[in-house]
C-alpha positions, 0 to 999 in steps of 0.5 A: 518519479512524479507524484502520480507514479509514486501514488499509483505504485504505493497504491499496488503494493497496498493491494488497492486502486486509486479510484476505489481508494479515494471513494473509500476516504470520501474524495472525488474520484475525478482527482485521479485525472488531474493527478495523472495530468500533473496536478498535486493535491494539497497538503491536508489531502496528502495527509489523508492519502498517507494515512489511508496507505499507512505511508509518509507524505514524503513517499509520494515524492521519492525517486526510484520507488525508495519508500521510507516503509520499505515493503518489498515485493515478497512481503506483498506477495505473502500479504495477498496470499494470506489474505487469500486463505481460510481461517484454519489454513491461516491458524496452520500457517502461523503455527508453522511461522512460530515453530520456524522462529522458535527454531523447532522446524 
């Protein structure tokens, strides 16, 4: 996998897109085009991107999406679903979750 393929896939997993991520960390969005065309970020930029995406720099260069942070599609789905809940729904869901792990359900 190329840097760009991995970077954009990790962004998807994290629920963001490359351009808004770059804007959020104060980087010119024109970097997206350069990276799509095969350019690689410098070491300091790789570190900033990894920090922003809560992953390791090595994850940008892995083959077959074998990332070190090992987030699967179910976790991504759960995270996105949780973020869309109201506060009362979140409380009910967490109460149910705790009852499951304590063996009460």
